[in-house]
Rosetta silent file (secondary structure, phi, psi, omega in degrees, C-alpha in Angstrom):
SEQUENCE: MRRLTAPLLIFAYGNPSRGDDALGPQLLDLLAENRAMHPEWPEFELVTDFQLQVEHSVDMDGRDLVLFIDGSVSCPRPFLFYPLQSAQDARYTTHEMSPQAVLHVFEQVYQRPAPPSFLLSVRGESFNLGEPLSPAAVENRDAALALLVQLCSQPNLNVWQTLLLHA
SCORE:     score description
SCORE:     0.000 S_00000001
   1 L     0.000  135.839 -178.607   66.994   73.138  106.040 S_00000001
   2 L   -76.786  138.322  176.133   69.747   74.746  103.943 S_00000001
   3 L   -67.305  148.280  176.545   72.824   76.107  105.729 S_00000001
   4 L   -83.731  -23.569  179.975   73.367   79.828  105.562 S_00000001
   5 L  -125.640  150.098  175.128   77.143   79.418  105.343 S_00000001
   6 L   -67.853  143.710 -177.830   79.340   76.946  103.486 S_00000001
   7 L   -65.720  -26.428  179.911   80.871   74.389  105.859 S_00000001
   8 E  -113.003  129.287  175.199   84.404   75.164  104.598 S_00000001
   9 E  -116.173  131.075  177.946   85.859   78.678  104.569 S_00000001
  10 E  -120.451  117.500  175.322   89.146   79.378  102.792 S_00000001
  11 E  -100.041  128.805  169.191   90.979   82.652  103.479 S_00000001
  12 E  -120.749  132.979 -178.655   93.851   83.625  101.210 S_00000001
  13 E  -134.645  149.065 -178.335   95.755   86.741  102.051 S_00000001
  14 L   151.568  163.499 -177.866   98.596   88.638  100.466 S_00000001
  15 L   -99.204  111.204 -178.597   99.309   91.554   98.177 S_00000001
  16 L   -60.872  -14.067  179.967   99.113   90.601   94.480 S_00000001
  17 L   -93.418    2.604 -175.758  101.417   93.552   93.673 S_00000001
  18 L  -118.244   58.647  174.361  104.288   92.305   95.846 S_00000001
  19 H    55.502 -123.611 -174.636  105.826   89.375   93.998 S_00000001
  20 H   -70.742   -6.911  173.350  105.490   86.117   95.902 S_00000001
  21 H   -67.283  -12.638  178.293  103.091   87.713   98.381 S_00000001
  22 H   -80.395   -1.215 -176.728  100.525   86.977   95.648 S_00000001
  23 H   -55.184  -48.819 -179.108  100.752   83.224   96.351 S_00000001
  24 H   -60.238  -55.918  178.697   97.606   83.116   98.505 S_00000001
  25 H   -60.051  -37.038  178.410   95.362   85.112   96.153 S_00000001
  26 H   -65.661  -39.625  177.535   96.694   83.246   93.104 S_00000001
  27 H   -63.001  -37.167  177.421   95.949   79.903   94.729 S_00000001
  28 H   -64.959  -40.779  176.970   92.401   81.070   95.400 S_00000001
  29 H   -61.869  -44.816  179.695   92.008   82.056   91.738 S_00000001
  30 H   -66.031  -37.359  177.727   93.305   78.663   90.597 S_00000001
  31 H   -64.710  -40.770  177.840   91.043   76.915   93.091 S_00000001
  32 H   -61.326  -39.305  176.601   88.027   78.813   91.747 S_00000001
  33 H   -64.006  -42.847  178.687   88.927   77.594   88.235 S_00000001
  34 H   -63.900  -39.867 -178.888   89.207   74.011   89.529 S_00000001
  35 H   -61.627  -37.314  179.341   85.883   74.257   91.344 S_00000001
  36 H   -61.200  -27.629 -179.794   84.158   75.171   88.086 S_00000001
  37 L   -90.547   -3.768 -176.233   85.363   71.832   86.672 S_00000001
  38 L  -130.923   72.690 -179.760   84.233   69.849   89.748 S_00000001
  39 L   -64.725  -14.753  179.656   80.537   70.431   90.461 S_00000001
  40 L   -78.516  -11.985 -179.876   80.594   67.325   92.695 S_00000001
  41 L   -64.041  145.031  173.451   82.805   69.071   95.270 S_00000001
  42 L   -61.366  160.585 -178.179   81.154   70.002   98.548 S_00000001
  43 L   -69.056  140.209  171.867   80.294   73.670   99.026 S_00000001
  44 E  -149.938  160.053 -179.417   82.990   76.078  100.243 S_00000001
  45 E  -115.768  138.801  179.396   83.482   79.833  100.405 S_00000001
  46 E  -109.720  131.277  177.627   86.555   81.720   99.214 S_00000001
  47 E  -132.212  131.827  176.572   87.675   84.991  100.826 S_00000001
  48 E  -127.819  148.502  179.252   90.737   86.989   99.870 S_00000001
  49 E  -158.375  166.213  178.108   92.248   90.108  101.384 S_00000001
  50 L   -68.615  -35.138  179.329   95.576   91.877  101.642 S_00000001
  51 L  -156.652  162.488  179.318   95.876   90.885  105.299 S_00000001
  52 E   -79.723  143.171 -179.125   93.874   89.313  108.097 S_00000001
  53 L  -138.486  168.565 -178.476   91.854   91.615  110.311 S_00000001
  54 L   -51.643  -41.786 -175.887   89.518   91.402  113.317 S_00000001
  55 L   -60.549  -24.360 -179.277   86.469   91.369  111.054 S_00000001
  56 H   -67.558  -19.290  176.875   87.548   88.054  109.516 S_00000001
  57 H   -63.350  -32.208  179.988   86.668   86.298  112.774 S_00000001
  58 H   -66.616  -34.080  179.405   82.985   86.904  111.979 S_00000001
  59 H   -63.326  -20.450 -176.313   83.371   85.025  108.672 S_00000001
  60 L   -81.657  -14.511 -176.609   84.271   81.893  110.635 S_00000001
  61 L   -63.968  132.443  177.715   80.920   81.603  112.409 S_00000001
  62 L    83.824    9.204 -178.211   78.949   78.513  111.364 S_00000001
  63 L   -96.375  151.668  174.085   81.888   76.776  109.653 S_00000001
  64 L   -91.225  -32.217 -179.693   83.044   73.189  110.124 S_00000001
  65 E  -145.005  149.407  175.938   86.587   73.871  108.857 S_00000001
  66 E  -133.483  136.311  176.896   88.689   76.932  108.076 S_00000001
  67 E  -124.324  128.914  173.886   91.813   77.071  105.913 S_00000001
  68 E  -104.416  140.046  178.591   94.188   80.032  105.787 S_00000001
  69 E  -129.057  131.185 -178.786   96.597   80.355  102.827 S_00000001
  70 E  -151.108  152.059  170.892   99.620   82.651  102.763 S_00000001
  71 E   -84.164  144.690 -176.414  102.991   83.068  101.105 S_00000001
  72 E  -146.049  138.530  175.593  105.967   82.826  103.450 S_00000001
  73 L   -86.637  -11.439 -173.407  109.696   83.307  103.185 S_00000001
  74 L  -105.387   -5.952  179.946  110.279   81.228  106.329 S_00000001
  75 L   -88.941  158.834  177.731  108.492   77.936  105.632 S_00000001
  76 L   -69.494  159.210  177.374  110.218   74.980  103.958 S_00000001
  77 L   -80.402  146.338   -4.127  109.740   74.342  100.232 S_00000001
  78 L   -85.237  -23.626 -178.812  107.323   73.784   98.695 S_00000001
  79 E  -163.912  170.661  175.304  104.798   74.425  101.509 S_00000001
  80 E  -131.685  131.843  179.076  103.793   73.627  105.060 S_00000001
  81 E  -123.093  119.746 -176.919  100.293   72.468  106.040 S_00000001
  82 E  -152.981  158.119  178.614   99.465   72.378  109.734 S_00000001
  83 E   -74.690  153.015  179.561   96.674   72.838  112.283 S_00000001
  84 L  -111.065  150.324  173.169   96.301   76.153  114.093 S_00000001
  85 L  -120.372  146.878  177.176   95.619   76.925  117.720 S_00000001
  86 L   -61.147  137.894  176.699   94.091   80.112  119.060 S_00000001
  87 L  -155.147  136.144  177.571   96.671   82.577  120.405 S_00000001
  88 L   -70.612  135.410 -179.352   96.489   86.190  121.456 S_00000001
  89 L   -82.748  138.399 -179.615   98.592   88.391  119.191 S_00000001
  90 L   -90.997    7.655 -178.972  101.255   90.508  120.856 S_00000001
  91 L   -73.176  156.739 -176.363  101.108   93.172  118.150 S_00000001
  92 L   -80.251  -13.336 -174.517  100.198   96.727  119.072 S_00000001
  93 L  -137.447  160.504  174.453   97.469   97.071  116.459 S_00000001
  94 L   -98.789   16.047  179.286   94.750   95.012  114.840 S_00000001
  95 L   -63.223  -35.067  178.152   95.772   96.404  111.434 S_00000001
  96 L  -140.167  132.298 -175.523   97.440   93.090  110.613 S_00000001
  97 E  -129.545  157.857  172.096   96.807   89.820  112.426 S_00000001
  98 L   -84.900  159.738  174.673   98.044   86.252  112.444 S_00000001
  99 H   -57.778  -37.720  179.669   95.584   83.409  111.767 S_00000001
 100 H   -61.819  -36.508  178.735   96.028   82.351  115.396 S_00000001
 101 H   -70.662  -35.428  176.632   94.932   85.825  116.524 S_00000001
 102 H   -63.132  -41.076  176.267   91.833   85.672  114.310 S_00000001
 103 H   -61.738  -41.866  179.968   90.934   82.391  116.035 S_00000001
 104 H   -62.288  -43.720  178.542   91.475   84.046  119.411 S_00000001
 105 H   -61.609  -43.463  177.975   89.175   86.951  118.492 S_00000001
 106 H   -54.743  -48.268 -177.190   86.517   84.457  117.357 S_00000001
 107 H   -65.391  -34.342  177.543   86.700   82.701  120.736 S_00000001
 108 H   -70.417  -41.260 -177.381   86.484   85.996  122.622 S_00000001
 109 H   -72.533  -46.180 -172.962   83.503   87.248  120.602 S_00000001
 110 H   -95.228   -7.345  178.396   81.503   84.005  120.434 S_00000001
 111 L    55.097   40.681  174.838   82.584   82.523  123.783 S_00000001
 112 L  -155.890  163.531  179.994   83.188   79.102  122.220 S_00000001
 113 L   -62.765  146.506  174.965   86.058   77.322  120.482 S_00000001
 114 L   -69.507  155.809  175.901   86.871   78.351  116.939 S_00000001
 115 L   -63.144  155.122  177.012   86.200   75.769  114.221 S_00000001
 116 L   -52.524  130.336 -173.323   89.124   73.461  113.405 S_00000001
 117 E  -133.562  147.907 -176.551   91.539   75.611  111.412 S_00000001
 118 E  -135.529  158.179  174.821   94.640   74.981  109.339 S_00000001
 119 E  -120.659  130.116  169.588   97.340   77.011  107.600 S_00000001
 120 E  -106.904  102.262 -178.122   98.734   76.279  104.156 S_00000001
 121 E  -101.691  119.924 -173.888  101.934   78.315  104.108 S_00000001
 122 E  -108.088  130.552 -175.469  103.571   78.365  100.666 S_00000001
 123 E   -66.871  126.647  173.090  107.261   79.184  100.275 S_00000001
 124 L  -118.171  159.968 -177.351  108.019   82.445   98.492 S_00000001
 125 L  -115.286  -38.419 -172.385  111.410   83.904   97.627 S_00000001
 126 L  -134.230  123.337 -176.464  110.884   87.528   96.537 S_00000001
 127 L  -116.945   34.693 -176.903  108.259   89.928   97.870 S_00000001
 128 L   -78.793  141.941 -179.780  109.290   93.055   95.964 S_00000001
 129 L   -61.157  132.781  176.128  106.689   95.587   94.855 S_00000001
 130 L    83.077    0.014 -178.812  105.742   95.304   91.202 S_00000001
 131 L   -92.484  150.252  172.417  107.393   91.931   90.644 S_00000001
 132 L   -79.996  177.964  174.159  105.637   88.814   89.318 S_00000001
 133 L   -60.390  140.900  175.923  105.815   85.464   91.105 S_00000001
 134 L   -72.472  156.468  177.957  109.345   84.084   91.152 S_00000001
 135 H   -56.314  -38.781  178.667  109.954   80.819   89.250 S_00000001
 136 H   -65.079  -39.523  179.584  110.475   78.979   92.559 S_00000001
 137 H   -66.005  -35.274  177.946  107.181   80.359   93.907 S_00000001
 138 H   -62.755  -43.855  177.264  105.340   79.150   90.797 S_00000001
 139 H   -61.882  -45.256 -179.456  106.639   75.615   91.431 S_00000001
 140 H   -64.930  -40.514  177.703  105.689   75.819   95.102 S_00000001
 141 H   -59.693  -45.341 -178.159  102.250   77.216   94.229 S_00000001
 142 H   -65.645  -37.084  176.287  101.569   74.359   91.833 S_00000001
 143 H   -66.161  -40.992  179.469  102.598   71.775   94.448 S_00000001
 144 H   -67.500  -33.749  179.180  100.346   73.468   97.015 S_00000001
 145 H   -62.049  -37.483  178.482   97.461   73.516   94.532 S_00000001
 146 H   -60.860  -43.118  177.101   97.570   69.720   94.325 S_00000001
 147 H   -67.381  -42.001 -178.920   97.089   69.516   98.104 S_00000001
 148 H   -59.805  -39.383  176.836   94.447   72.234   98.027 S_00000001
 149 H   -62.161  -42.268  176.548   92.421   70.265   95.474 S_00000001
 150 H   -61.243  -45.475 -178.066   92.537   67.231   97.800 S_00000001
 151 H   -61.505  -42.092 -177.238   91.444   69.353  100.763 S_00000001
 152 H   -75.243  -28.149  178.960   88.500   70.874   98.897 S_00000001
 153 H   -76.665  -19.687  179.195   87.330   67.587   97.453 S_00000001
 154 L  -138.743   71.245 -179.199   87.191   66.113  100.978 S_00000001
 155 L   -76.770   79.245 -175.722   86.538   68.869  103.537 S_00000001
 156 L  -137.757  129.773 -175.923   86.543   66.546  106.525 S_00000001
 157 H   -55.595  -44.649 -179.006   88.586   67.018  109.699 S_00000001
 158 H   -63.442  -40.852  177.523   89.662   63.353  109.853 S_00000001
 159 H   -63.883  -45.521 -178.864   90.780   63.383  106.220 S_00000001
 160 H   -63.137  -38.523  178.060   92.690   66.621  106.704 S_00000001
 161 H   -64.688  -35.419  175.877   94.436   65.240  109.783 S_00000001
 162 H   -66.067  -40.869 -179.812   95.524   62.233  107.724 S_00000001
 163 H   -66.403  -23.728  175.736   96.844   64.562  105.014 S_00000001
 164 H   -58.386  -35.133 -178.231   98.973   66.338  107.636 S_00000001
 165 H   -72.708  -21.802 -175.047  101.091   63.233  107.798 S_00000001
 166 H  -109.570   -5.724 -177.433  101.644   63.185  104.050 S_00000001
 167 L   -80.325    0.000    0.000  102.007   66.886  103.246 S_00000001
């Protein structure tokens, strides 16, 4: 029987009009181009949005792995790749959420653990409205794309845990 959902879900979030905040959506675009050249890759679904919201927890149902991608001014260069744990968000609104909070909502709604989830946080330098990606962000994006290609070609929890040691 065919699955209704792809086993791997990749969320990229950020505002393409705010300089390096476009890192996540740009990586998703580049990944889509790569996927077209690799029909042998396992199935995965790509979702992009300006920010994470409560509704994104529903997208995680039926997945084996989930990857969140975001631009960040606080992570080391070129990127940081790490596993996520569910955590309740202390923010006053659900207008903008952390990946950990999305996992927490999933667990509250479905009354079971969220699928194994990871964050690929890519270093950005300038998040100004109307600006293109900074030269440093382009370098960081390209380095992150190499890891992203590895992750998508082998969407397996054990493989991803091994890659944590080398990222």
